[in-house]
All heavy atoms as atom14 arrays in JSON, in Angstrom:
{
  "sequence": "MVASAALSGTLFVGTFLLQGPSGLDPFRNALVSLPLALLMVLAAPTCAVRGWVGP",
  "atom14_mask": [
    [1, 1, 1, 1, 1, 1, 1, 1, 0, 0, 0, 0, 0, 0],
    [1, 1, 1, 1, 1, 1, 1, 0, 0, 0, 0, 0, 0, 0],
    [1, 1, 1, 1, 1, 0, 0, 0, 0, 0, 0, 0, 0, 0],
    [1, 1, 1, 1, 1, 1, 0, 0, 0, 0, 0, 0, 0, 0],
    [1, 1, 1, 1, 1, 0, 0, 0, 0, 0, 0, 0, 0, 0],
    [1, 1, 1, 1, 1, 0, 0, 0, 0, 0, 0, 0, 0, 0],
    [1, 1, 1, 1, 1, 1, 1, 1, 0, 0, 0, 0, 0, 0],
    [1, 1, 1, 1, 1, 1, 0, 0, 0, 0, 0, 0, 0, 0],
    [1, 1, 1, 1, 0, 0, 0, 0, 0, 0, 0, 0, 0, 0],
    [1, 1, 1, 1, 1, 1, 1, 0, 0, 0, 0, 0, 0, 0],
    [1, 1, 1, 1, 1, 1, 1, 1, 0, 0, 0, 0, 0, 0],
    [1, 1, 1, 1, 1, 1, 1, 1, 1, 1, 1, 0, 0, 0],
    [1, 1, 1, 1, 1, 1, 1, 0, 0, 0, 0, 0, 0, 0],
    [1, 1, 1, 1, 0, 0, 0, 0, 0, 0, 0, 0, 0, 0],
    [1, 1, 1, 1, 1, 1, 1, 0, 0, 0, 0, 0, 0, 0],
    [1, 1, 1, 1, 1, 1, 1, 1, 1, 1, 1, 0, 0, 0],
    [1, 1, 1, 1, 1, 1, 1, 1, 0, 0, 0, 0, 0, 0],
    [1, 1, 1, 1, 1, 1, 1, 1, 0, 0, 0, 0, 0, 0],
    [1, 1, 1, 1, 1, 1, 1, 1, 1, 0, 0, 0, 0, 0],
    [1, 1, 1, 1, 0, 0, 0, 0, 0, 0, 0, 0, 0, 0],
    [1, 1, 1, 1, 1, 1, 1, 0, 0, 0, 0, 0, 0, 0],
    [1, 1, 1, 1, 1, 1, 0, 0, 0, 0, 0, 0, 0, 0],
    [1, 1, 1, 1, 0, 0, 0, 0, 0, 0, 0, 0, 0, 0],
    [1, 1, 1, 1, 1, 1, 1, 1, 0, 0, 0, 0, 0, 0],
    [1, 1, 1, 1, 1, 1, 1, 1, 0, 0, 0, 0, 0, 0],
    [1, 1, 1, 1, 1, 1, 1, 0, 0, 0, 0, 0, 0, 0],
    [1, 1, 1, 1, 1, 1, 1, 1, 1, 1, 1, 0, 0, 0],
    [1, 1, 1, 1, 1, 1, 1, 1, 1, 1, 1, 0, 0, 0],
    [1, 1, 1, 1, 1, 1, 1, 1, 0, 0, 0, 0, 0, 0],
    [1, 1, 1, 1, 1, 0, 0, 0, 0, 0, 0, 0, 0, 0],
    [1, 1, 1, 1, 1, 1, 1, 1, 0, 0, 0, 0, 0, 0],
    [1, 1, 1, 1, 1, 1, 1, 0, 0, 0, 0, 0, 0, 0],
    [1, 1, 1, 1, 1, 1, 0, 0, 0, 0, 0, 0, 0, 0],
    [1, 1, 1, 1, 1, 1, 1, 1, 0, 0, 0, 0, 0, 0],
    [1, 1, 1, 1, 1, 1, 1, 0, 0, 0, 0, 0, 0, 0],
    [1, 1, 1, 1, 1, 1, 1, 1, 0, 0, 0, 0, 0, 0],
    [1, 1, 1, 1, 1, 0, 0, 0, 0, 0, 0, 0, 0, 0],
    [1, 1, 1, 1, 1, 1, 1, 1, 0, 0, 0, 0, 0, 0],
    [1, 1, 1, 1, 1, 1, 1, 1, 0, 0, 0, 0, 0, 0],
    [1, 1, 1, 1, 1, 1, 1, 1, 0, 0, 0, 0, 0, 0],
    [1, 1, 1, 1, 1, 1, 1, 0, 0, 0, 0, 0, 0, 0],
    [1, 1, 1, 1, 1, 1, 1, 1, 0, 0, 0, 0, 0, 0],
    [1, 1, 1, 1, 1, 0, 0, 0, 0, 0, 0, 0, 0, 0],
    [1, 1, 1, 1, 1, 0, 0, 0, 0, 0, 0, 0, 0, 0],
    [1, 1, 1, 1, 1, 1, 1, 0, 0, 0, 0, 0, 0, 0],
    [1, 1, 1, 1, 1, 1, 1, 0, 0, 0, 0, 0, 0, 0],
    [1, 1, 1, 1, 1, 1, 0, 0, 0, 0, 0, 0, 0, 0],
    [1, 1, 1, 1, 1, 0, 0, 0, 0, 0, 0, 0, 0, 0],
    [1, 1, 1, 1, 1, 1, 1, 0, 0, 0, 0, 0, 0, 0],
    [1, 1, 1, 1, 1, 1, 1, 1, 1, 1, 1, 0, 0, 0],
    [1, 1, 1, 1, 0, 0, 0, 0, 0, 0, 0, 0, 0, 0],
    [1, 1, 1, 1, 1, 1, 1, 1, 1, 1, 1, 1, 1, 1],
    [1, 1, 1, 1, 1, 1, 1, 0, 0, 0, 0, 0, 0, 0],
    [1, 1, 1, 1, 0, 0, 0, 0, 0, 0, 0, 0, 0, 0],
    [1, 1, 1, 1, 1, 1, 1, 0, 0, 0, 0, 0, 0, 0]
  ],
  "atom14_positions": [
    [[0.82, -1.1, 0.04], [0.04, 0.03, -0.06], [0.88, 1.23, 0.03], [0.57, 2.24, -0.66], [-0.98, 0.02, 1.25], [-1.89, 1.07, 1.19], [-3.22, 0.62, 2.45], [-4.0, 2.08, 2.56], [0.0, 0.0, 0.0], [0.0, 0.0, 0.0], [0.0, 0.0, 0.0], [0.0, 0.0, 0.0], [0.0, 0.0, 0.0], [0.0, 0.0, 0.0]],
    [[2.02, 1.17, 0.69], [2.95, 2.29, 0.76], [3.56, 2.53, -0.59], [3.63, 3.75, -1.09], [3.89, 2.16, 1.8], [5.02, 3.09, 1.69], [3.27, 2.11, 3.21], [0.0, 0.0, 0.0], [0.0, 0.0, 0.0], [0.0, 0.0, 0.0], [0.0, 0.0, 0.0], [0.0, 0.0, 0.0], [0.0, 0.0, 0.0], [0.0, 0.0, 0.0]],
    [[3.89, 1.49, -1.31], [4.51, 1.59, -2.54], [3.48, 2.18, -3.62], [3.86, 3.05, -4.4], [4.98, 0.26, -3.03], [0.0, 0.0, 0.0], [0.0, 0.0, 0.0], [0.0, 0.0, 0.0], [0.0, 0.0, 0.0], [0.0, 0.0, 0.0], [0.0, 0.0, 0.0], [0.0, 0.0, 0.0], [0.0, 0.0, 0.0], [0.0, 0.0, 0.0]],
    [[2.25, 1.78, -3.56], [1.32, 2.31, -4.42], [1.01, 3.84, -4.15], [0.99, 4.63, -5.12], [-0.09, 1.52, -4.21], [-1.11, 2.05, -5.02], [0.0, 0.0, 0.0], [0.0, 0.0, 0.0], [0.0, 0.0, 0.0], [0.0, 0.0, 0.0], [0.0, 0.0, 0.0], [0.0, 0.0, 0.0], [0.0, 0.0, 0.0], [0.0, 0.0, 0.0]],
    [[1.02, 4.3, -2.9], [0.86, 5.57, -2.58], [2.06, 6.45, -3.01], [1.85, 7.62, -3.57], [0.57, 5.8, -1.07], [0.0, 0.0, 0.0], [0.0, 0.0, 0.0], [0.0, 0.0, 0.0], [0.0, 0.0, 0.0], [0.0, 0.0, 0.0], [0.0, 0.0, 0.0], [0.0, 0.0, 0.0], [0.0, 0.0, 0.0], [0.0, 0.0, 0.0]],
    [[3.26, 5.91, -2.91], [4.5, 6.59, -3.37], [4.4, 6.69, -4.87], [4.83, 7.87, -5.32], [5.7, 5.81, -2.92], [0.0, 0.0, 0.0], [0.0, 0.0, 0.0], [0.0, 0.0, 0.0], [0.0, 0.0, 0.0], [0.0, 0.0, 0.0], [0.0, 0.0, 0.0], [0.0, 0.0, 0.0], [0.0, 0.0, 0.0], [0.0, 0.0, 0.0]],
    [[3.99, 5.71, -5.56], [4.01, 5.76, -6.96], [2.88, 6.84, -7.49], [3.2, 7.55, -8.35], [3.74, 4.43, -7.59], [3.65, 4.38, -9.14], [4.98, 4.82, -9.65], [3.47, 2.95, -9.61], [0.0, 0.0, 0.0], [0.0, 0.0, 0.0], [0.0, 0.0, 0.0], [0.0, 0.0, 0.0], [0.0, 0.0, 0.0], [0.0, 0.0, 0.0]],
    [[1.75, 6.77, -6.86], [0.66, 7.73, -7.26], [1.24, 9.15, -7.01], [0.94, 10.14, -7.74], [-0.49, 7.35, -6.49], [-1.06, 6.07, -6.89], [0.0, 0.0, 0.0], [0.0, 0.0, 0.0], [0.0, 0.0, 0.0], [0.0, 0.0, 0.0], [0.0, 0.0, 0.0], [0.0, 0.0, 0.0], [0.0, 0.0, 0.0], [0.0, 0.0, 0.0]],
    [[1.71, 9.36, -5.85], [2.3, 10.71, -5.36], [3.39, 11.15, -6.38], [3.38, 12.33, -6.72], [0.0, 0.0, 0.0], [0.0, 0.0, 0.0], [0.0, 0.0, 0.0], [0.0, 0.0, 0.0], [0.0, 0.0, 0.0], [0.0, 0.0, 0.0], [0.0, 0.0, 0.0], [0.0, 0.0, 0.0], [0.0, 0.0, 0.0], [0.0, 0.0, 0.0]],
    [[4.22, 10.27, -6.82], [5.34, 10.59, -7.72], [4.67, 11.07, -9.05], [5.14, 12.06, -9.67], [6.23, 9.4, -7.93], [6.78, 9.14, -6.63], [7.39, 9.75, -8.87], [0.0, 0.0, 0.0], [0.0, 0.0, 0.0], [0.0, 0.0, 0.0], [0.0, 0.0, 0.0], [0.0, 0.0, 0.0], [0.0, 0.0, 0.0], [0.0, 0.0, 0.0]],
    [[3.73, 10.32, -9.6], [3.1, 10.7, -10.75], [2.39, 12.01, -10.71], [2.38, 12.8, -11.65], [2.08, 9.53, -11.24], [2.86, 8.2, -11.75], [1.76, 7.24, -12.01], [3.59, 8.47, -12.89], [0.0, 0.0, 0.0], [0.0, 0.0, 0.0], [0.0, 0.0, 0.0], [0.0, 0.0, 0.0], [0.0, 0.0, 0.0], [0.0, 0.0, 0.0]],
    [[1.7, 12.12, -9.68], [0.91, 13.47, -9.32], [1.94, 14.6, -9.36], [1.73, 15.7, -10.04], [0.28, 13.31, -8.06], [-0.69, 14.58, -7.72], [-1.79, 14.71, -8.34], [-0.26, 15.45, -6.78], [-2.6, 15.83, -8.13], [-1.04, 16.56, -6.54], [-2.25, 16.75, -7.1], [0.0, 0.0, 0.0], [0.0, 0.0, 0.0], [0.0, 0.0, 0.0]],
    [[3.07, 14.52, -8.62], [3.95, 15.68, -8.55], [4.6, 15.9, -9.92], [4.9, 16.9, -10.3], [5.07, 15.38, -7.33], [6.13, 16.46, -7.48], [4.33, 15.48, -6.07], [0.0, 0.0, 0.0], [0.0, 0.0, 0.0], [0.0, 0.0, 0.0], [0.0, 0.0, 0.0], [0.0, 0.0, 0.0], [0.0, 0.0, 0.0], [0.0, 0.0, 0.0]],
    [[4.98, 14.68, -10.54], [5.71, 14.69, -11.89], [4.82, 15.53, -12.83], [5.31, 16.26, -13.71], [0.0, 0.0, 0.0], [0.0, 0.0, 0.0], [0.0, 0.0, 0.0], [0.0, 0.0, 0.0], [0.0, 0.0, 0.0], [0.0, 0.0, 0.0], [0.0, 0.0, 0.0], [0.0, 0.0, 0.0], [0.0, 0.0, 0.0], [0.0, 0.0, 0.0]],
    [[3.59, 15.28, -12.78], [2.62, 16.02, -13.79], [2.78, 17.43, -13.54], [2.93, 18.18, -14.51], [1.27, 15.55, -13.49], [1.09, 14.15, -13.76], [0.23, 16.3, -14.44], [0.0, 0.0, 0.0], [0.0, 0.0, 0.0], [0.0, 0.0, 0.0], [0.0, 0.0, 0.0], [0.0, 0.0, 0.0], [0.0, 0.0, 0.0], [0.0, 0.0, 0.0]],
    [[2.7, 18.0, -12.26], [2.87, 19.45, -12.06], [4.25, 19.96, -12.48], [4.3, 21.08, -12.92], [2.63, 19.77, -10.56], [1.12, 19.69, -10.25], [0.68, 18.7, -9.49], [0.28, 20.75, -10.71], [-0.75, 18.69, -9.12], [-0.97, 20.68, -10.37], [-1.59, 19.61, -9.61], [0.0, 0.0, 0.0], [0.0, 0.0, 0.0], [0.0, 0.0, 0.0]],
    [[5.33, 19.13, -12.26], [6.62, 19.67, -12.57], [6.83, 19.74, -14.12], [7.45, 20.56, -14.67], [7.66, 18.71, -12.0], [7.77, 18.79, -10.5], [8.87, 17.83, -10.09], [8.27, 20.22, -10.16], [0.0, 0.0, 0.0], [0.0, 0.0, 0.0], [0.0, 0.0, 0.0], [0.0, 0.0, 0.0], [0.0, 0.0, 0.0], [0.0, 0.0, 0.0]],
    [[6.15, 18.75, -14.91], [6.13, 18.78, -16.34], [5.4, 19.95, -16.94], [5.9, 20.56, -17.83], [5.81, 17.42, -16.95], [6.74, 16.33, -16.84], [6.16, 15.05, -17.28], [8.08, 16.57, -17.64], [0.0, 0.0, 0.0], [0.0, 0.0, 0.0], [0.0, 0.0, 0.0], [0.0, 0.0, 0.0], [0.0, 0.0, 0.0], [0.0, 0.0, 0.0]],
    [[4.28, 20.3, -16.33], [3.44, 21.36, -16.8], [3.89, 22.68, -16.41], [3.7, 23.66, -17.17], [2.01, 21.16, -16.42], [1.34, 19.99, -17.1], [-0.16, 19.8, -16.77], [-0.7, 20.64, -16.03], [-0.83, 18.81, -17.28], [0.0, 0.0, 0.0], [0.0, 0.0, 0.0], [0.0, 0.0, 0.0], [0.0, 0.0, 0.0], [0.0, 0.0, 0.0]],
    [[4.39, 22.77, -15.25], [4.77, 24.13, -14.68], [6.1, 24.63, -15.38], [6.04, 25.45, -16.32], [0.0, 0.0, 0.0], [0.0, 0.0, 0.0], [0.0, 0.0, 0.0], [0.0, 0.0, 0.0], [0.0, 0.0, 0.0], [0.0, 0.0, 0.0], [0.0, 0.0, 0.0], [0.0, 0.0, 0.0], [0.0, 0.0, 0.0], [0.0, 0.0, 0.0]],
    [[7.31, 24.22, -14.68], [8.5, 24.8, -15.33], [8.88, 24.46, -16.82], [9.35, 25.3, -17.45], [9.61, 24.15, -14.48], [8.79, 23.67, -13.22], [7.4, 23.4, -13.59], [0.0, 0.0, 0.0], [0.0, 0.0, 0.0], [0.0, 0.0, 0.0], [0.0, 0.0, 0.0], [0.0, 0.0, 0.0], [0.0, 0.0, 0.0], [0.0, 0.0, 0.0]],
    [[8.42, 23.28, -17.28], [8.63, 22.85, -18.63], [7.65, 23.6, -19.63], [7.95, 23.66, -20.78], [8.64, 21.36, -18.84], [9.61, 20.77, -17.98], [0.0, 0.0, 0.0], [0.0, 0.0, 0.0], [0.0, 0.0, 0.0], [0.0, 0.0, 0.0], [0.0, 0.0, 0.0], [0.0, 0.0, 0.0], [0.0, 0.0, 0.0], [0.0, 0.0, 0.0]],
    [[6.44, 23.95, -19.12], [5.55, 24.61, -20.0], [4.82, 23.62, -20.94], [4.38, 24.14, -21.97], [0.0, 0.0, 0.0], [0.0, 0.0, 0.0], [0.0, 0.0, 0.0], [0.0, 0.0, 0.0], [0.0, 0.0, 0.0], [0.0, 0.0, 0.0], [0.0, 0.0, 0.0], [0.0, 0.0, 0.0], [0.0, 0.0, 0.0], [0.0, 0.0, 0.0]],
    [[4.74, 22.34, -20.59], [4.04, 21.49, -21.51], [2.53, 21.63, -21.3], [2.02, 21.85, -20.06], [4.39, 20.05, -21.1], [5.83, 19.63, -21.53], [6.07, 18.16, -21.08], [6.11, 19.86, -22.9], [0.0, 0.0, 0.0], [0.0, 0.0, 0.0], [0.0, 0.0, 0.0], [0.0, 0.0, 0.0], [0.0, 0.0, 0.0], [0.0, 0.0, 0.0]],
    [[1.76, 21.48, -22.24], [0.33, 21.52, -22.06], [-0.05, 20.05, -21.71], [0.7, 19.21, -21.76], [-0.3, 21.85, -23.45], [-0.02, 21.03, -24.55], [0.84, 20.18, -24.47], [-0.87, 21.05, -25.47], [0.0, 0.0, 0.0], [0.0, 0.0, 0.0], [0.0, 0.0, 0.0], [0.0, 0.0, 0.0], [0.0, 0.0, 0.0], [0.0, 0.0, 0.0]],
    [[-1.4, 19.89, -21.29], [-1.73, 18.55, -20.67], [-1.61, 17.45, -21.83], [-1.29, 16.38, -21.41], [-3.26, 18.77, -20.4], [-3.4, 20.18, -20.08], [-2.32, 20.82, -20.9], [0.0, 0.0, 0.0], [0.0, 0.0, 0.0], [0.0, 0.0, 0.0], [0.0, 0.0, 0.0], [0.0, 0.0, 0.0], [0.0, 0.0, 0.0], [0.0, 0.0, 0.0]],
    [[-1.82, 17.65, -23.04], [-1.77, 16.56, -24.01], [-0.37, 16.21, -24.07], [0.02, 14.96, -24.21], [-2.29, 17.08, -25.43], [-2.27, 16.13, -26.43], [-2.97, 14.94, -26.46], [-1.27, 16.21, -27.52], [-2.91, 14.04, -27.47], [-1.21, 15.24, -28.48], [-1.97, 14.18, -28.45], [0.0, 0.0, 0.0], [0.0, 0.0, 0.0], [0.0, 0.0, 0.0]],
    [[0.67, 17.18, -24.38], [2.02, 16.85, -24.44], [2.57, 16.09, -23.15], [3.42, 15.27, -23.26], [2.75, 18.02, -24.84], [2.57, 18.51, -26.15], [3.67, 19.49, -26.61], [3.29, 20.18, -27.77], [3.52, 19.67, -29.05], [4.04, 18.52, -29.11], [3.08, 20.38, -30.06], [0.0, 0.0, 0.0], [0.0, 0.0, 0.0], [0.0, 0.0, 0.0]],
    [[2.15, 16.55, -22.05], [2.48, 15.94, -20.76], [2.03, 14.4, -20.72], [2.7, 13.5, -20.28], [1.74, 16.6, -19.57], [2.27, 16.18, -18.3], [3.37, 15.59, -18.24], [1.58, 16.49, -17.24], [0.0, 0.0, 0.0], [0.0, 0.0, 0.0], [0.0, 0.0, 0.0], [0.0, 0.0, 0.0], [0.0, 0.0, 0.0], [0.0, 0.0, 0.0]],
    [[0.77, 14.29, -21.25], [0.32, 12.79, -21.37], [1.27, 12.02, -22.24], [1.46, 10.79, -22.03], [-1.09, 12.79, -21.75], [0.0, 0.0, 0.0], [0.0, 0.0, 0.0], [0.0, 0.0, 0.0], [0.0, 0.0, 0.0], [0.0, 0.0, 0.0], [0.0, 0.0, 0.0], [0.0, 0.0, 0.0], [0.0, 0.0, 0.0], [0.0, 0.0, 0.0]],
    [[1.71, 12.63, -23.43], [2.47, 11.86, -24.29], [3.92, 11.53, -23.63], [4.46, 10.49, -23.88], [2.7, 12.69, -25.5], [1.4, 12.73, -26.46], [1.92, 13.67, -27.7], [1.09, 11.4, -27.03], [0.0, 0.0, 0.0], [0.0, 0.0, 0.0], [0.0, 0.0, 0.0], [0.0, 0.0, 0.0], [0.0, 0.0, 0.0], [0.0, 0.0, 0.0]],
    [[4.36, 12.47, -22.83], [5.76, 12.24, -22.23], [5.62, 11.15, -21.16], [6.45, 10.33, -20.87], [6.22, 13.58, -21.68], [7.36, 13.38, -20.56], [6.56, 14.52, -22.7], [0.0, 0.0, 0.0], [0.0, 0.0, 0.0], [0.0, 0.0, 0.0], [0.0, 0.0, 0.0], [0.0, 0.0, 0.0], [0.0, 0.0, 0.0], [0.0, 0.0, 0.0]],
    [[4.47, 11.14, -20.43], [4.13, 10.18, -19.39], [3.77, 8.73, -19.79], [3.66, 7.82, -19.07], [3.07, 10.67, -18.37], [3.4, 11.93, -17.89], [0.0, 0.0, 0.0], [0.0, 0.0, 0.0], [0.0, 0.0, 0.0], [0.0, 0.0, 0.0], [0.0, 0.0, 0.0], [0.0, 0.0, 0.0], [0.0, 0.0, 0.0], [0.0, 0.0, 0.0]],
    [[3.36, 8.64, -21.04], [2.92, 7.38, -21.69], [3.89, 6.28, -21.54], [3.42, 5.08, -21.06], [2.46, 7.69, -23.11], [1.62, 6.5, -23.71], [0.4, 6.14, -23.03], [1.35, 6.74, -25.19], [0.0, 0.0, 0.0], [0.0, 0.0, 0.0], [0.0, 0.0, 0.0], [0.0, 0.0, 0.0], [0.0, 0.0, 0.0], [0.0, 0.0, 0.0]],
    [[5.19, 6.32, -21.76], [6.16, 5.12, -21.57], [6.13, 4.78, -20.31], [6.24, 3.48, -19.99], [7.58, 5.81, -22.14], [7.09, 6.87, -22.89], [5.84, 7.61, -22.44], [0.0, 0.0, 0.0], [0.0, 0.0, 0.0], [0.0, 0.0, 0.0], [0.0, 0.0, 0.0], [0.0, 0.0, 0.0], [0.0, 0.0, 0.0], [0.0, 0.0, 0.0]],
    [[6.01, 5.66, -19.22], [6.01, 5.15, -17.73], [4.78, 4.12, -17.5], [4.81, 3.21, -16.89], [6.12, 6.31, -16.9], [6.15, 5.97, -15.4], [7.2, 5.09, -14.9], [6.09, 7.24, -14.57], [0.0, 0.0, 0.0], [0.0, 0.0, 0.0], [0.0, 0.0, 0.0], [0.0, 0.0, 0.0], [0.0, 0.0, 0.0], [0.0, 0.0, 0.0]],
    [[3.65, 4.77, -18.0], [2.39, 4.18, -17.88], [2.37, 2.64, -18.54], [2.0, 1.68, -17.91], [1.29, 4.92, -18.34], [0.0, 0.0, 0.0], [0.0, 0.0, 0.0], [0.0, 0.0, 0.0], [0.0, 0.0, 0.0], [0.0, 0.0, 0.0], [0.0, 0.0, 0.0], [0.0, 0.0, 0.0], [0.0, 0.0, 0.0], [0.0, 0.0, 0.0]],
    [[3.01, 2.61, -19.74], [3.05, 1.29, -20.44], [4.09, 0.37, -19.64], [3.77, -0.75, -19.54], [3.53, 1.6, -21.8], [2.54, 2.25, -22.8], [3.19, 2.46, -24.12], [1.35, 1.33, -22.91], [0.0, 0.0, 0.0], [0.0, 0.0, 0.0], [0.0, 0.0, 0.0], [0.0, 0.0, 0.0], [0.0, 0.0, 0.0], [0.0, 0.0, 0.0]],
    [[5.13, 0.92, -19.17], [6.11, -0.01, -18.35], [5.44, -0.46, -17.1], [5.66, -1.68, -16.69], [7.34, 0.86, -17.96], [8.32, 1.01, -19.15], [9.39, 1.89, -18.81], [8.84, -0.27, -19.66], [0.0, 0.0, 0.0], [0.0, 0.0, 0.0], [0.0, 0.0, 0.0], [0.0, 0.0, 0.0], [0.0, 0.0, 0.0], [0.0, 0.0, 0.0]],
    [[4.53, 0.37, -16.43], [3.9, -0.16, -15.26], [2.84, -1.26, -15.59], [2.83, -2.28, -14.87], [3.18, 0.95, -14.54], [4.13, 1.92, -13.89], [3.34, 3.17, -12.76], [2.09, 3.91, -13.79], [0.0, 0.0, 0.0], [0.0, 0.0, 0.0], [0.0, 0.0, 0.0], [0.0, 0.0, 0.0], [0.0, 0.0, 0.0], [0.0, 0.0, 0.0]],
    [[2.17, -1.09, -16.72], [1.22, -2.13, -17.05], [1.95, -3.47, -17.55], [1.4, -4.56, -17.25], [0.36, -1.68, -18.34], [-0.41, -2.72, -18.93], [-0.57, -0.52, -17.87], [0.0, 0.0, 0.0], [0.0, 0.0, 0.0], [0.0, 0.0, 0.0], [0.0, 0.0, 0.0], [0.0, 0.0, 0.0], [0.0, 0.0, 0.0], [0.0, 0.0, 0.0]],
    [[3.07, -3.36, -18.18], [3.82, -4.56, -18.52], [4.5, -5.2, -17.37], [4.68, -6.36, -17.37], [4.87, -4.17, -19.59], [4.31, -3.72, -21.06], [5.4, -3.21, -21.86], [3.55, -4.81, -21.63], [0.0, 0.0, 0.0], [0.0, 0.0, 0.0], [0.0, 0.0, 0.0], [0.0, 0.0, 0.0], [0.0, 0.0, 0.0], [0.0, 0.0, 0.0]],
    [[4.95, -4.44, -16.3], [5.63, -4.96, -15.29], [4.68, -5.65, -14.24], [5.11, -6.6, -13.49], [6.44, -3.84, -14.49], [0.0, 0.0, 0.0], [0.0, 0.0, 0.0], [0.0, 0.0, 0.0], [0.0, 0.0, 0.0], [0.0, 0.0, 0.0], [0.0, 0.0, 0.0], [0.0, 0.0, 0.0], [0.0, 0.0, 0.0], [0.0, 0.0, 0.0]],
    [[3.4, -5.26, -14.21], [2.44, -5.65, -13.18], [2.29, -7.23, -13.15], [2.36, -7.92, -12.17], [1.16, -5.03, -13.38], [0.0, 0.0, 0.0], [0.0, 0.0, 0.0], [0.0, 0.0, 0.0], [0.0, 0.0, 0.0], [0.0, 0.0, 0.0], [0.0, 0.0, 0.0], [0.0, 0.0, 0.0], [0.0, 0.0, 0.0], [0.0, 0.0, 0.0]],
    [[2.19, -7.83, -14.38], [1.9, -9.41, -14.36], [3.33, -10.0, -13.93], [3.22, -11.15, -13.33], [1.59, -9.67, -15.86], [1.07, -8.45, -16.46], [1.72, -7.36, -15.66], [0.0, 0.0, 0.0], [0.0, 0.0, 0.0], [0.0, 0.0, 0.0], [0.0, 0.0, 0.0], [0.0, 0.0, 0.0], [0.0, 0.0, 0.0], [0.0, 0.0, 0.0]],
    [[4.39, -9.5, -14.24], [5.62, -10.12, -13.89], [5.75, -10.08, -12.4], [6.24, -11.06, -11.84], [6.88, -9.25, -14.52], [6.75, -9.24, -15.92], [8.14, -9.92, -14.15], [0.0, 0.0, 0.0], [0.0, 0.0, 0.0], [0.0, 0.0, 0.0], [0.0, 0.0, 0.0], [0.0, 0.0, 0.0], [0.0, 0.0, 0.0], [0.0, 0.0, 0.0]],
    [[5.37, -9.07, -11.61], [5.56, -9.07, -10.31], [4.55, -10.03, -9.79], [4.86, -10.7, -8.61], [5.16, -7.67, -9.73], [6.39, -6.47, -10.16], [0.0, 0.0, 0.0], [0.0, 0.0, 0.0], [0.0, 0.0, 0.0], [0.0, 0.0, 0.0], [0.0, 0.0, 0.0], [0.0, 0.0, 0.0], [0.0, 0.0, 0.0], [0.0, 0.0, 0.0]],
    [[3.36, -10.25, -10.31], [2.44, -11.08, -9.66], [2.96, -12.6, -9.84], [2.7, -13.39, -8.96], [1.11, -10.98, -10.42], [0.0, 0.0, 0.0], [0.0, 0.0, 0.0], [0.0, 0.0, 0.0], [0.0, 0.0, 0.0], [0.0, 0.0, 0.0], [0.0, 0.0, 0.0], [0.0, 0.0, 0.0], [0.0, 0.0, 0.0], [0.0, 0.0, 0.0]],
    [[3.53, -12.87, -10.95], [4.02, -14.22, -11.22], [5.2, -14.61, -10.29], [5.29, -15.75, -9.78], [4.55, -14.42, -12.72], [5.24, -15.61, -13.0], [3.37, -14.21, -13.62], [0.0, 0.0, 0.0], [0.0, 0.0, 0.0], [0.0, 0.0, 0.0], [0.0, 0.0, 0.0], [0.0, 0.0, 0.0], [0.0, 0.0, 0.0], [0.0, 0.0, 0.0]],
    [[6.01, -13.51, -9.99], [7.17, -13.86, -9.11], [6.84, -13.84, -7.66], [7.51, -14.2, -6.8], [8.26, -12.8, -9.33], [8.99, -12.98, -10.74], [10.03, -11.99, -10.92], [10.66, -12.31, -12.16], [11.88, -12.05, -12.37], [12.8, -11.58, -11.44], [12.45, -12.23, -13.52], [0.0, 0.0, 0.0], [0.0, 0.0, 0.0], [0.0, 0.0, 0.0]],
    [[5.66, -13.37, -7.36], [5.07, -13.36, -5.97], [5.71, -12.3, -5.12], [5.71, -12.33, -3.91], [0.0, 0.0, 0.0], [0.0, 0.0, 0.0], [0.0, 0.0, 0.0], [0.0, 0.0, 0.0], [0.0, 0.0, 0.0], [0.0, 0.0, 0.0], [0.0, 0.0, 0.0], [0.0, 0.0, 0.0], [0.0, 0.0, 0.0], [0.0, 0.0, 0.0]],
    [[6.07, -11.16, -5.69], [6.62, -9.93, -5.05], [5.39, -9.32, -4.38], [4.53, -8.85, -4.95], [7.37, -8.97, -5.93], [8.6, -9.64, -6.52], [9.34, -10.61, -6.14], [9.3, -9.06, -7.58], [10.43, -10.68, -6.86], [10.48, -9.78, -7.79], [9.15, -7.88, -8.43], [11.44, -9.53, -8.79], [10.02, -7.59, -9.5], [11.15, -8.44, -9.62]],
    [[5.6, -9.28, -3.13], [4.51, -8.59, -2.34], [4.86, -7.37, -1.81], [4.13, -6.28, -1.76], [4.0, -9.48, -1.13], [3.02, -8.87, -0.28], [3.5, -10.79, -1.66], [0.0, 0.0, 0.0], [0.0, 0.0, 0.0], [0.0, 0.0, 0.0], [0.0, 0.0, 0.0], [0.0, 0.0, 0.0], [0.0, 0.0, 0.0], [0.0, 0.0, 0.0]],
    [[6.14, -7.07, -1.45], [6.71, -5.81, -0.91], [7.93, -6.09, 0.07], [8.4, -7.26, 0.05], [0.0, 0.0, 0.0], [0.0, 0.0, 0.0], [0.0, 0.0, 0.0], [0.0, 0.0, 0.0], [0.0, 0.0, 0.0], [0.0, 0.0, 0.0], [0.0, 0.0, 0.0], [0.0, 0.0, 0.0], [0.0, 0.0, 0.0], [0.0, 0.0, 0.0]],
    [[8.38, -5.11, 0.51], [9.63, -5.38, 1.31], [9.43, -6.07, 2.6], [8.46, -6.38, 3.07], [10.04, -3.86, 1.8], [8.9, -2.99, 1.41], [7.98, -3.78, 0.54], [0.0, 0.0, 0.0], [0.0, 0.0, 0.0], [0.0, 0.0, 0.0], [0.0, 0.0, 0.0], [0.0, 0.0, 0.0], [0.0, 0.0, 0.0], [0.0, 0.0, 0.0]]
  ]
}
């Protein structure tokens, strides 16, 4: 649960950092964040198969 909260918080803060100082609009921000989202989707089944629960 802590890892999920940390990941969600990181994505939330990352969104603001990409839109604020970098000046990206929401669409371009989504395009920049898309590879991270795809990696999370691809890694989820691997973690389930290996039985990783947490620290």
